C-alpha positions in Angstrom: -8.7 17.7 -25.4 -7.6 18.6 -21.9 -4.3 17.9 -19.9 -4.1 17.2 -16.2 -0.9 17.3 -14.2 -0.6 15.6 -10.9 2.2 15.6 -8.5 2.6 12.2 -6.7 4.2 10.9 -3.5 4.4 7.3 -3.9 4.6 4.5 -1.2 5.6 1.2 -3.2 5.2 -2.6 -2.1 1.9 -1.9 -0.4 -1.2 -4.4 -0.3 -3.1 -2.5 -2.9 -2.8 0.3 -5.2 -5.1 3.1 -4.2 -4.9 6.9 -3.5 -4.3 7.8 0.2 -4.9 11.5 0.2 -5.6 14.0 -2.2 -5.3 18.0 -1.9 -5.9 19.5 -5.3 -3.3 18.1 -7.9 -1.0 16.7 -5.0 -1.7 13.0 -4.4 -0.3 10.4 -2.0 -0.8 6.9 -3.6 0.0 3.4 -2.3 1.3 1.2 -5.0 1.1 -2.5 -4.9 4.2 -3.1 -7.1 7.8 -3.0 -6.0 10.1 -0.1 -6.9 12.1 -2.4 -9.2 12.6 -2.7 -12.9 9.9 0.0 -13.6 7.0 -2.0 -12.1 5.8 0.5 -9.8 5.7 3.2 -12.7 3.9 0.7 -14.8 1.2 0.2 -12.0 0.8 4.0 -11.5 0.4 4.4 -15.3 -2.2 1.6 -15.2 -4.1 2.8 -12.3 -4.5 6.3 -13.5 -5.4 5.0 -17.1 -8.3 3.1 -15.4 -9.3 6.0 -13.2 -9.4 8.6 -16.1 -10.6 6.2 -18.8 -7.6 6.9 -21.1 -4.4 5.3 -22.6 -2.5 8.6 -22.6 -1.0 8.8 -19.1 2.8 9.6 -18.7 5.4 10.2 -16.0 7.0 13.3 -17.0 9.5 13.6 -14.0 10.6 11.5 -11.0 11.0 8.0 -13.1 13.5 6.8 -10.2 12.1 8.7 -7.2 9.1 8.4 -4.9 8.1 12.1 -5.9 6.7 11.9 -9.6 4.9 14.2 -11.9 2.3 12.5 -14.3 0.4 14.0 -17.1 -2.9 12.7 -18.3 -4.4 13.7 -21.5 -8.2 13.0 -21.9 -10.9 14.1 -24.3 -13.3 16.4 -22.2 -11.3 15.9 -18.8 
């Protein structure tokens, strides 16, 4: 099992959820969901779960800010 930590800068309420820029573990991401009621956070978790084919994605800091740190756990990452 491997852990991956990513530092995100998030732009919410965008037309599509997608990675805008990646430099190592620093990622700028556009998120289609609004920053209300945890919707953007849910969209981020869903996006990275699909990308890394795992259900173990969590936001470990930045729940209420545009700068977030996420942790992805996956077999053989």
